[in-house]
BALOBA-1460 file (C-alpha; in Angstrom, 3 decimals):
// residues 337
<rec num="1" residu="m" x="-16.874" y="8.169" z="-63.857"/>
<rec num="2" residu="t" x="-19.545" y="7.435" z="-61.278"/>
<rec num="3" residu="l" x="-20.161" y="10.096" z="-58.634"/>
<rec num="4" residu="n" x="-21.670" y="9.133" z="-55.297"/>
<rec num="5" residu="s" x="-23.351" y="11.773" z="-53.167"/>
<rec num="6" residu="i" x="-25.582" y="11.936" z="-50.139"/>
<rec num="7" residu="g" x="-28.511" y="14.175" z="-49.428"/>
<rec num="8" residu="d" x="-28.408" y="17.184" z="-47.172"/>
<rec num="9" residu="q" x="-30.316" y="15.432" z="-44.363"/>
<rec num="10" residu="a" x="-28.033" y="12.387" z="-44.477"/>
<rec num="11" residu="r" x="-24.989" y="14.635" z="-44.493"/>
<rec num="12" residu="a" x="-26.298" y="16.560" z="-41.491"/>
<rec num="13" residu="y" x="-26.904" y="13.303" z="-39.634"/>
<rec num="14" residu="a" x="-23.422" y="12.014" z="-40.431"/>
<rec num="15" residu="l" x="-21.886" y="15.250" z="-39.210"/>
<rec num="16" residu="q" x="-23.925" y="15.093" z="-36.002"/>
<rec num="17" residu="v" x="-22.828" y="11.498" z="-35.331"/>
<rec num="18" residu="a" x="-19.201" y="12.434" z="-35.904"/>
<rec num="19" residu="s" x="-19.547" y="15.487" z="-33.683"/>
<rec num="20" residu="n" x="-21.098" y="13.454" z="-30.835"/>
<rec num="21" residu="r" x="-18.392" y="10.783" z="-31.127"/>
<rec num="22" residu="i" x="-15.588" y="13.361" z="-30.981"/>
<rec num="23" residu="k" x="-17.242" y="15.219" z="-28.085"/>
<rec num="24" residu="t" x="-17.613" y="11.960" z="-26.141"/>
<rec num="25" residu="t" x="-13.958" y="11.114" z="-26.720"/>
<rec num="26" residu="l" x="-12.986" y="14.637" z="-25.717"/>
<rec num="27" residu="s" x="-15.003" y="14.394" z="-22.496"/>
<rec num="28" residu="t" x="-13.430" y="11.026" z="-21.668"/>
<rec num="29" residu="l" x="-9.892" y="12.292" z="-22.240"/>
<rec num="30" residu="t" x="-10.577" y="15.457" z="-20.236"/>
<rec num="31" residu="q" x="-11.798" y="13.296" z="-17.338"/>
<rec num="32" residu="e" x="-8.680" y="11.128" z="-17.541"/>
<rec num="33" residu="v" x="-6.422" y="14.194" z="-17.486"/>
<rec num="34" residu="a" x="-8.281" y="15.583" z="-14.457"/>
<rec num="35" residu="s" x="-8.455" y="12.307" z="-12.473"/>
<rec num="36" residu="g" x="-5.227" y="10.707" z="-13.629"/>
<rec num="37" residu="q" x="-7.076" y="7.416" z="-14.153"/>
<rec num="38" residu="v" x="-8.193" y="5.655" z="-17.296"/>
<rec num="39" residu="a" x="-11.915" y="5.722" z="-17.975"/>
<rec num="40" residu="d" x="-12.060" y="2.176" z="-19.365"/>
<rec num="41" residu="v" x="-10.222" y="-0.076" z="-16.919"/>
<rec num="42" residu="g" x="-11.373" y="-3.197" z="-18.753"/>
<rec num="43" residu="q" x="-9.572" y="-2.064" z="-21.877"/>
<rec num="44" residu="r" x="-6.439" y="-1.249" z="-19.866"/>
<rec num="45" residu="v" x="-6.243" y="-4.793" z="-18.420"/>
<rec num="46" residu="g" x="-7.369" y="-6.487" z="-21.613"/>
<rec num="47" residu="g" x="-10.597" y="-7.687" z="-20.052"/>
<rec num="48" residu="n" x="-8.801" y="-9.597" z="-17.269"/>
<rec num="49" residu="t" x="-9.933" y="-7.759" z="-14.140"/>
<rec num="50" residu="r" x="-9.189" y="-10.574" z="-11.695"/>
<rec num="51" residu="a" x="-6.010" y="-9.033" z="-10.300"/>
<rec num="52" residu="l" x="-7.660" y="-5.639" z="-9.941"/>
<rec num="53" residu="n" x="-10.684" y="-7.173" z="-8.209"/>
<rec num="54" residu="e" x="-8.411" y="-8.976" z="-5.763"/>
<rec num="55" residu="i" x="-6.629" y="-5.718" z="-4.973"/>
<rec num="56" residu="e" x="-9.941" y="-3.902" z="-4.525"/>
<rec num="57" residu="g" x="-11.127" y="-6.645" z="-2.163"/>
<rec num="58" residu="r" x="-7.962" y="-6.445" z="-0.071"/>
<rec num="59" residu="i" x="-8.221" y="-2.656" z="0.062"/>
<rec num="60" residu="q" x="-11.779" y="-2.937" z="1.346"/>
<rec num="61" residu="l" x="-10.718" y="-5.500" z="3.969"/>
<rec num="62" residu="a" x="-7.719" y="-3.409" z="5.035"/>
<rec num="63" residu="g" x="-9.953" y="-0.370" z="5.370"/>
<rec num="64" residu="q" x="-12.405" y="-2.289" z="7.554"/>
<rec num="65" residu="l" x="-9.616" y="-3.654" z="9.743"/>
<rec num="66" residu="r" x="-8.208" y="-0.159" z="10.167"/>
<rec num="67" residu="q" x="-11.641" y="1.087" z="11.228"/>
<rec num="68" residu="n" x="-11.934" y="-1.841" z="13.677"/>
<rec num="69" residu="g" x="-8.545" y="-0.918" z="15.107"/>
<rec num="70" residu="q" x="-9.516" y="2.715" z="15.505"/>
<rec num="71" residu="d" x="-12.732" y="1.747" z="17.309"/>
<rec num="72" residu="a" x="-10.906" y="-0.733" z="19.553"/>
<rec num="73" residu="g" x="-8.197" y="1.819" z="20.349"/>
<rec num="74" residu="i" x="-10.774" y="4.419" z="21.343"/>
<rec num="75" residu="r" x="-12.612" y="1.960" z="23.583"/>
<rec num="76" residu="l" x="-9.434" y="0.712" z="25.241"/>
<rec num="77" residu="q" x="-8.300" y="4.268" z="25.930"/>
<rec num="78" residu="a" x="-11.736" y="5.051" z="27.374"/>
<rec num="79" residu="v" x="-11.320" y="2.109" z="29.779"/>
<rec num="80" residu="q" x="-7.899" y="3.422" z="30.813"/>
<rec num="81" residu="d" x="-9.309" y="6.905" z="31.392"/>
<rec num="82" residu="m" x="-12.153" y="5.434" z="33.421"/>
<rec num="83" residu="f" x="-9.777" y="3.528" z="35.702"/>
<rec num="84" residu="d" x="-7.593" y="6.601" z="36.093"/>
<rec num="85" residu="a" x="-10.615" y="8.562" z="37.292"/>
<rec num="86" residu="v" x="-11.669" y="5.743" z="39.632"/>
<rec num="87" residu="r" x="-8.213" y="5.482" z="41.190"/>
<rec num="88" residu="l" x="-8.099" y="9.240" z="41.655"/>
<rec num="89" residu="s" x="-11.020" y="8.995" z="44.078"/>
<rec num="90" residu="t" x="-10.129" y="5.710" z="45.784"/>
<rec num="91" residu="t" x="-6.350" y="5.263" z="46.121"/>
<rec num="92" residu="e" x="-5.677" y="7.862" z="48.814"/>
<rec num="93" residu="l" x="-9.008" y="7.126" z="50.493"/>
<rec num="94" residu="g" x="-8.149" y="3.456" z="50.828"/>
<rec num="95" residu="l" x="-4.755" y="4.252" z="52.349"/>
<rec num="96" residu="a" x="-6.347" y="6.674" z="54.813"/>
<rec num="97" residu="l" x="-8.947" y="4.123" z="55.930"/>
<rec num="98" residu="a" x="-6.347" y="1.385" z="56.333"/>
<rec num="99" residu="t" x="-3.803" y="3.418" z="58.316"/>
<rec num="100" residu="d" x="-5.510" y="6.280" z="60.186"/>
<rec num="101" residu="p" x="-6.918" y="5.519" z="63.654"/>
<rec num="102" residu="f" x="-10.562" y="6.519" z="64.071"/>
<rec num="103" residu="n" x="-11.469" y="6.585" z="67.722"/>
<rec num="104" residu="d" x="-14.100" y="9.303" z="67.523"/>
<rec num="105" residu="q" x="-17.704" y="8.351" z="66.757"/>
<rec num="106" residu="a" x="-18.330" y="11.556" z="64.805"/>
<rec num="107" residu="l" x="-15.188" y="11.088" z="62.705"/>
<rec num="108" residu="l" x="-16.199" y="7.522" z="61.988"/>
<rec num="109" residu="g" x="-19.555" y="8.782" z="60.747"/>
<rec num="110" residu="t" x="-17.897" y="11.392" z="58.548"/>
<rec num="111" residu="r" x="-15.542" y="8.825" z="57.056"/>
<rec num="112" residu="s" x="-18.326" y="6.334" z="56.367"/>
<rec num="113" residu="t" x="-20.317" y="9.012" z="54.562"/>
<rec num="114" residu="e" x="-17.222" y="9.933" z="52.544"/>
<rec num="115" residu="v" x="-16.779" y="6.319" z="51.496"/>
<rec num="116" residu="a" x="-20.473" y="5.994" z="50.601"/>
<rec num="117" residu="n" x="-20.157" y="9.039" z="48.347"/>
<rec num="118" residu="a" x="-16.996" y="7.598" z="46.776"/>
<rec num="119" residu="f" x="-18.799" y="4.288" z="46.216"/>
<rec num="120" residu="d" x="-21.590" y="6.085" z="44.373"/>
<rec num="121" residu="s" x="-19.070" y="8.045" z="42.276"/>
<rec num="122" residu="v" x="-17.143" y="4.908" z="41.338"/>
<rec num="123" residu="i" x="-20.320" y="3.077" z="40.287"/>
<rec num="124" residu="q" x="-21.259" y="5.979" z="38.026"/>
<rec num="125" residu="r" x="-17.819" y="5.994" z="36.417"/>
<rec num="126" residu="l" x="-17.842" y="2.232" z="35.894"/>
<rec num="127" residu="n" x="-21.182" y="2.661" z="34.153"/>
<rec num="128" residu="g" x="-19.480" y="5.003" z="31.693"/>
<rec num="129" residu="t" x="-20.079" y="4.902" z="27.956"/>
<rec num="130" residu="n" x="-18.169" y="5.547" z="24.761"/>
<rec num="131" residu="s" x="-19.995" y="6.188" z="21.492"/>
<rec num="132" residu="n" x="-23.259" y="5.319" z="23.291"/>
<rec num="133" residu="r" x="-21.883" y="1.891" z="24.288"/>
<rec num="134" residu="y" x="-21.317" y="0.859" z="27.896"/>
<rec num="135" residu="l" x="-17.665" y="-0.028" z="28.361"/>
<rec num="136" residu="l" x="-17.932" y="-2.757" z="31.004"/>
<rec num="137" residu="s" x="-21.012" y="-4.715" z="29.883"/>
<rec num="138" residu="g" x="-19.262" y="-7.197" z="27.614"/>
<rec num="139" residu="e" x="-21.420" y="-8.046" z="24.596"/>
<rec num="140" residu="a" x="-24.460" y="-6.307" z="26.133"/>
<rec num="141" residu="s" x="-23.084" y="-2.851" z="25.408"/>
<rec num="142" residu="d" x="-26.572" y="-1.326" z="25.386"/>
<rec num="143" residu="v" x="-27.120" y="-2.174" z="29.071"/>
<rec num="144" residu="a" x="-25.538" y="-0.434" z="32.071"/>
<rec num="145" residu="p" x="-23.220" y="-3.016" z="33.674"/>
<rec num="146" residu="l" x="-23.898" y="-2.187" z="37.328"/>
<rec num="147" residu="s" x="-26.859" y="-1.377" z="39.534"/>
<rec num="148" residu="d" x="-26.615" y="1.981" z="41.252"/>
<rec num="149" residu="a" x="-24.852" y="2.271" z="44.610"/>
<rec num="150" residu="t" x="-28.104" y="2.616" z="46.570"/>
<rec num="151" residu="r" x="-29.471" y="-0.700" z="45.332"/>
<rec num="152" residu="i" x="-26.222" y="-2.517" z="46.035"/>
<rec num="153" residu="l" x="-26.045" y="-1.162" z="49.588"/>
<rec num="154" residu="d" x="-29.736" y="-2.018" z="50.089"/>
<rec num="155" residu="s" x="-28.985" y="-5.631" z="49.173"/>
<rec num="156" residu="l" x="-25.991" y="-5.760" z="51.491"/>
<rec num="157" residu="q" x="-27.814" y="-4.066" z="54.362"/>
<rec num="158" residu="a" x="-30.498" y="-6.739" z="54.307"/>
<rec num="159" residu="i" x="-27.780" y="-9.388" z="54.658"/>
<rec num="160" residu="v" x="-25.523" y="-7.836" z="57.319"/>
<rec num="161" residu="a" x="-28.095" y="-6.019" z="59.498"/>
<rec num="162" residu="p" x="-28.344" y="-8.855" z="62.076"/>
<rec num="163" residu="l" x="-24.547" y="-9.256" z="62.385"/>
<rec num="164" residu="t" x="-22.714" y="-7.808" z="65.380"/>
<rec num="165" residu="t" x="-18.993" y="-7.991" z="64.573"/>
<rec num="166" residu="a" x="-16.851" y="-6.338" z="61.929"/>
<rec num="167" residu="a" x="-15.378" y="-9.687" z="60.902"/>
<rec num="168" residu="d" x="-18.812" y="-11.199" z="60.269"/>
<rec num="169" residu="v" x="-19.982" y="-8.160" z="58.298"/>
<rec num="170" residu="a" x="-16.811" y="-8.094" z="56.177"/>
<rec num="171" residu="q" x="-17.124" y="-11.829" z="55.485"/>
<rec num="172" residu="a" x="-20.780" y="-11.522" z="54.481"/>
<rec num="173" residu="v" x="-19.984" y="-8.655" z="52.104"/>
<rec num="174" residu="s" x="-17.068" y="-10.621" z="50.660"/>
<rec num="175" residu="d" x="-19.204" y="-13.725" z="50.151"/>
<rec num="176" residu="w" x="-21.859" y="-11.676" z="48.347"/>
<rec num="177" residu="f" x="-19.351" y="-10.150" z="45.928"/>
<rec num="178" residu="d" x="-17.521" y="-13.443" z="45.342"/>
<rec num="179" residu="a" x="-20.615" y="-15.620" z="44.873"/>
<rec num="180" residu="p" x="-20.639" y="-17.401" z="41.494"/>
<rec num="181" residu="a" x="-23.409" y="-16.861" z="38.968"/>
<rec num="182" residu="g" x="-26.556" y="-18.459" z="40.347"/>
<rec num="183" residu="g" x="-25.421" y="-17.942" z="43.933"/>
<rec num="184" residu="g" x="-27.643" y="-14.945" z="44.544"/>
<rec num="185" residu="g" x="-24.767" y="-12.494" z="44.912"/>
<rec num="186" residu="f" x="-23.239" y="-9.640" z="42.950"/>
<rec num="187" residu="l" x="-23.276" y="-11.411" z="39.560"/>
<rec num="188" residu="d" x="-26.993" y="-12.154" z="39.847"/>
<rec num="189" residu="t" x="-28.335" y="-8.943" z="41.334"/>
<rec num="190" residu="a" x="-25.880" y="-6.124" z="40.640"/>
<rec num="191" residu="y" x="-24.086" y="-6.994" z="37.391"/>
<rec num="192" residu="h" x="-26.174" y="-6.864" z="34.194"/>
<rec num="193" residu="g" x="-23.594" y="-7.455" z="31.463"/>
<rec num="194" residu="t" x="-22.514" y="-10.706" z="29.841"/>
<rec num="195" residu="l" x="-20.277" y="-13.417" z="31.238"/>
<rec num="196" residu="g" x="-18.162" y="-16.036" z="29.499"/>
<rec num="197" residu="q" x="-16.052" y="-15.496" z="26.396"/>
<rec num="198" residu="p" x="-14.809" y="-11.918" z="26.006"/>
<rec num="199" residu="q" x="-15.595" y="-9.851" z="22.947"/>
<rec num="200" residu="r" x="-12.915" y="-10.326" z="20.288"/>
<rec num="201" residu="i" x="-12.215" y="-7.637" z="17.681"/>
<rec num="202" residu="t" x="-10.108" y="-8.341" z="14.593"/>
<rec num="203" residu="v" x="-7.786" y="-5.360" z="14.052"/>
<rec num="204" residu="g" x="-5.384" y="-6.770" z="11.467"/>
<rec num="205" residu="e" x="-4.766" y="-9.767" z="9.238"/>
<rec num="206" residu="g" x="-4.502" y="-12.580" z="11.763"/>
<rec num="207" residu="v" x="-4.462" y="-10.104" z="14.673"/>
<rec num="208" residu="s" x="-7.258" y="-9.565" z="17.199"/>
<rec num="209" residu="v" x="-7.715" y="-8.131" z="20.675"/>
<rec num="210" residu="e" x="-10.068" y="-9.203" z="23.437"/>
<rec num="211" residu="m" x="-12.228" y="-6.768" z="25.375"/>
<rec num="212" residu="q" x="-11.924" y="-8.735" z="28.608"/>
<rec num="213" residu="t" x="-12.564" y="-6.030" z="31.192"/>
<rec num="214" residu="t" x="-16.168" y="-5.957" z="32.458"/>
<rec num="215" residu="g" x="-18.002" y="-5.044" z="35.622"/>
<rec num="216" residu="a" x="-17.637" y="-8.698" z="36.623"/>
<rec num="217" residu="s" x="-13.825" y="-8.710" z="36.329"/>
<rec num="218" residu="g" x="-11.985" y="-9.637" z="39.538"/>
<rec num="219" residu="p" x="-10.199" y="-6.287" z="40.044"/>
<rec num="220" residu="v" x="-13.441" y="-4.358" z="39.594"/>
<rec num="221" residu="r" x="-15.332" y="-6.560" z="42.038"/>
<rec num="222" residu="d" x="-12.498" y="-6.412" z="44.563"/>
<rec num="223" residu="l" x="-12.472" y="-2.630" z="44.497"/>
<rec num="224" residu="l" x="-16.248" y="-2.469" z="44.866"/>
<rec num="225" residu="k" x="-16.028" y="-4.987" z="47.686"/>
<rec num="226" residu="g" x="-13.607" y="-2.797" z="49.636"/>
<rec num="227" residu="l" x="-15.708" y="0.314" z="49.090"/>
<rec num="228" residu="a" x="-18.937" y="-1.440" z="50.021"/>
<rec num="229" residu="t" x="-17.391" y="-2.953" z="53.174"/>
<rec num="230" residu="a" x="-16.671" y="0.533" z="54.487"/>
<rec num="231" residu="a" x="-19.675" y="2.285" z="52.923"/>
<rec num="232" residu="i" x="-22.174" y="-0.039" z="54.589"/>
<rec num="233" residu="l" x="-21.364" y="1.729" z="57.870"/>
<rec num="234" residu="d" x="-23.250" y="4.745" z="56.535"/>
<rec num="235" residu="r" x="-26.403" y="2.606" z="56.838"/>
<rec num="236" residu="g" x="-26.012" y="2.411" z="60.628"/>
<rec num="237" residu="i" x="-24.446" y="-1.052" z="60.709"/>
<rec num="238" residu="l" x="-22.745" y="-1.889" z="64.069"/>
<rec num="239" residu="a" x="-24.257" y="1.281" z="65.527"/>
<rec num="240" residu="g" x="-22.871" y="2.253" z="68.948"/>
<rec num="241" residu="n" x="-19.890" y="-0.096" z="68.751"/>
<rec num="242" residu="v" x="-16.998" y="2.252" z="67.967"/>
<rec num="243" residu="a" x="-14.318" y="-0.450" z="68.063"/>
<rec num="244" residu="e" x="-16.139" y="-2.747" z="65.611"/>
<rec num="245" residu="r" x="-17.036" y="0.133" z="63.304"/>
<rec num="246" residu="r" x="-13.413" y="1.273" z="63.296"/>
<rec num="247" residu="e" x="-12.266" y="-2.251" z="62.478"/>
<rec num="248" residu="l" x="-14.756" y="-2.580" z="59.621"/>
<rec num="249" residu="l" x="-13.680" y="0.771" z="58.200"/>
<rec num="250" residu="s" x="-10.040" y="-0.311" z="58.385"/>
<rec num="251" residu="t" x="-10.858" y="-3.649" z="56.758"/>
<rec num="252" residu="g" x="-12.561" y="-1.854" z="53.885"/>
<rec num="253" residu="g" x="-9.514" y="0.372" z="53.423"/>
<rec num="254" residu="t" x="-7.173" y="-2.624" z="53.402"/>
<rec num="255" residu="l" x="-9.314" y="-4.299" z="50.749"/>
<rec num="256" residu="m" x="-9.261" y="-1.103" z="48.678"/>
<rec num="257" residu="v" x="-5.459" y="-0.889" z="48.862"/>
<rec num="258" residu="a" x="-5.128" y="-4.492" z="47.693"/>
<rec num="259" residu="a" x="-7.704" y="-3.941" z="44.953"/>
<rec num="260" residu="d" x="-5.819" y="-0.879" z="43.711"/>
<rec num="261" residu="s" x="-2.857" y="-3.095" z="42.824"/>
<rec num="262" residu="a" x="-5.227" y="-5.434" z="40.969"/>
<rec num="263" residu="v" x="-6.732" y="-2.490" z="39.071"/>
<rec num="264" residu="l" x="-3.228" y="-1.395" z="38.062"/>
<rec num="265" residu="g" x="-2.631" y="-4.913" z="36.760"/>
<rec num="266" residu="e" x="-5.850" y="-4.722" z="34.759"/>
<rec num="267" residu="m" x="-4.771" y="-1.390" z="33.320"/>
<rec num="268" residu="g" x="-1.483" y="-3.005" z="32.308"/>
<rec num="269" residu="r" x="-3.349" y="-5.752" z="30.473"/>
<rec num="270" residu="v" x="-5.451" y="-3.134" z="28.687"/>
<rec num="271" residu="g" x="-2.222" y="-1.335" z="27.814"/>
<rec num="272" residu="l" x="-0.865" y="-4.478" z="26.147"/>
<rec num="273" residu="a" x="-4.030" y="-4.675" z="24.069"/>
<rec num="274" residu="q" x="-3.496" y="-1.037" z="23.087"/>
<rec num="275" residu="q" x="0.022" y="-1.854" z="21.907"/>
<rec num="276" residu="t" x="-1.343" y="-4.716" z="19.807"/>
<rec num="277" residu="v" x="-3.841" y="-2.359" z="18.203"/>
<rec num="278" residu="e" x="-1.170" y="0.269" z="17.517"/>
<rec num="279" residu="r" x="1.149" y="-2.244" z="15.849"/>
<rec num="280" residu="a" x="-1.733" y="-3.581" z="13.752"/>
<rec num="281" residu="q" x="-2.625" y="-0.027" z="12.728"/>
<rec num="282" residu="v" x="0.928" y="0.684" z="11.544"/>
<rec num="283" residu="t" x="1.103" y="-2.582" z="9.596"/>
<rec num="284" residu="g" x="-2.389" y="-2.091" z="8.187"/>
<rec num="285" residu="t" x="-1.638" y="1.450" z="7.022"/>
<rec num="286" residu="s" x="1.524" y="0.268" z="5.259"/>
<rec num="287" residu="t" x="-0.378" y="-2.576" z="3.584"/>
<rec num="288" residu="l" x="-3.184" y="-0.248" z="2.535"/>
<rec num="289" residu="n" x="-0.732" y="2.230" z="1.001"/>
<rec num="290" residu="t" x="0.961" y="-0.559" z="-0.956"/>
<rec num="291" residu="l" x="-2.351" y="-1.863" z="-2.270"/>
<rec num="292" residu="e" x="-3.519" y="1.593" z="-3.273"/>
<rec num="293" residu="r" x="-0.285" y="2.180" z="-5.184"/>
<rec num="294" residu="a" x="-0.742" y="-1.152" z="-6.985"/>
<rec num="295" residu="r" x="-4.307" y="-0.207" z="-7.891"/>
<rec num="296" residu="g" x="-3.106" y="3.195" z="-9.060"/>
<rec num="297" residu="d" x="-0.489" y="1.593" z="-11.305"/>
<rec num="298" residu="i" x="-3.211" y="-0.421" z="-13.019"/>
<rec num="299" residu="r" x="-5.769" y="2.354" z="-13.321"/>
<rec num="300" residu="s" x="-3.513" y="5.364" z="-13.880"/>
<rec num="301" residu="a" x="-3.557" y="7.137" z="-17.253"/>
<rec num="302" residu="d" x="-0.277" y="8.114" z="-18.945"/>
<rec num="303" residu="p" x="-0.367" y="11.936" z="-18.830"/>
<rec num="304" residu="f" x="1.705" y="12.366" z="-22.016"/>
<rec num="305" residu="e" x="-0.334" y="9.902" z="-24.075"/>
<rec num="306" residu="t" x="-3.584" y="11.363" z="-22.788"/>
<rec num="307" residu="a" x="-2.458" y="14.933" z="-23.521"/>
<rec num="308" residu="a" x="-1.407" y="13.963" z="-27.063"/>
<rec num="309" residu="a" x="-4.713" y="12.190" z="-27.687"/>
<rec num="310" residu="l" x="-6.575" y="15.196" z="-26.274"/>
<rec num="311" residu="t" x="-4.747" y="17.540" z="-28.686"/>
<rec num="312" residu="e" x="-5.564" y="15.271" z="-31.614"/>
<rec num="313" residu="v" x="-9.249" y="15.117" z="-30.720"/>
<rec num="314" residu="q" x="-9.391" y="18.874" z="-30.323"/>
<rec num="315" residu="s" x="-7.938" y="19.218" z="-33.826"/>
<rec num="316" residu="q" x="-10.523" y="16.783" z="-35.180"/>
<rec num="317" residu="l" x="-13.321" y="18.737" z="-33.553"/>
<rec num="318" residu="e" x="-11.996" y="22.028" z="-34.958"/>
<rec num="319" residu="s" x="-11.758" y="20.503" z="-38.437"/>
<rec num="320" residu="l" x="-15.310" y="19.196" z="-38.160"/>
<rec num="321" residu="y" x="-16.606" y="22.618" z="-37.152"/>
<rec num="322" residu="a" x="-14.740" y="24.160" z="-40.105"/>
<rec num="323" residu="v" x="-16.393" y="21.700" z="-42.517"/>
<rec num="324" residu="q" x="-19.806" y="22.400" z="-41.020"/>
<rec num="325" residu="a" x="-19.232" y="26.150" z="-41.407"/>
<rec num="326" residu="r" x="-18.210" y="25.759" z="-45.082"/>
<rec num="327" residu="l" x="-21.245" y="23.614" z="-45.829"/>
<rec num="328" residu="a" x="-23.522" y="26.094" z="-44.093"/>
<rec num="329" residu="n" x="-22.280" y="28.887" z="-46.399"/>
<rec num="330" residu="l" x="-22.891" y="26.993" z="-49.700"/>
<rec num="331" residu="k" x="-25.552" y="28.513" z="-51.984"/>
<rec num="332" residu="l" x="-27.355" y="26.962" z="-54.930"/>
<rec num="333" residu="v" x="-26.631" y="30.045" z="-57.057"/>
<rec num="334" residu="d" x="-22.896" y="29.612" z="-56.521"/>
<rec num="335" residu="f" x="-23.196" y="25.964" z="-57.498"/>
<rec num="336" residu="l" x="-25.078" y="26.733" z="-60.763"/>
<rec num="337" residu="r" x="-22.595" y="29.350" z="-62.079"/>
């Protein structure tokens, strides 16, 4: 009978290879038990990873759309909060200017200063930011949408200074705010954002919202027009003519009251966009959960099979260690007896 044997060094190498293989398998199975997912997805799907790749791609897209929706929702809410703050300082003031009689020169001066301060406050709020982006600048979110109140009133003062009636002053202010781009008015000198197509943000599959509200929007300009019409009196316009100053102050208040309704309409439009975002978020979350479950079904490891395989590998490793221990205790003297 022929006996085959291997040398001690070869035997040691073979045992080391077997030990490393079992330890690697043990580590893999331990990881699968801990994570609940198979380590070799390619083996699980038989090498056909197309379906899994498609699911992964849709999960990535759904995650991006959800992030877009969250960003859009935050920005839309910031616009709503901004308009709420603006209306808090202008609604009652506009009503007071439109309805209260001002026959006293000193009271007229006090009111005009109050309006000038409100105009400055409103400009600052409309130049508000969210996440370091200006809310009302359109695509140019790194640029403040409006010039400060002082510069706007400086421009208007140069235009209306020669005028002597409240009607003429109010018309000149109105023409300046309503002038189209290129007409040398508000859009050219006081508004610094973008015009044209509004920014569109995709918040769901086939769903998008438009960020239409800017410093050039009609309701915003109308409100600023009413404030500026009354605030220009603080520059000494129509000085000494109480009746004309009173009329101009009242005209500004009337414009502010009308603009307040337009601002409410703009807030309603923003609210509709918020509803669109919220619905897209609900749908997107449901879709994302479904996709993640499908991915989990493909990648998940059977806990019972993994536990059984882990027990078997542990037994193999124990047996290998036992063999190594027996071989380590062999002596030449014992062999020669």
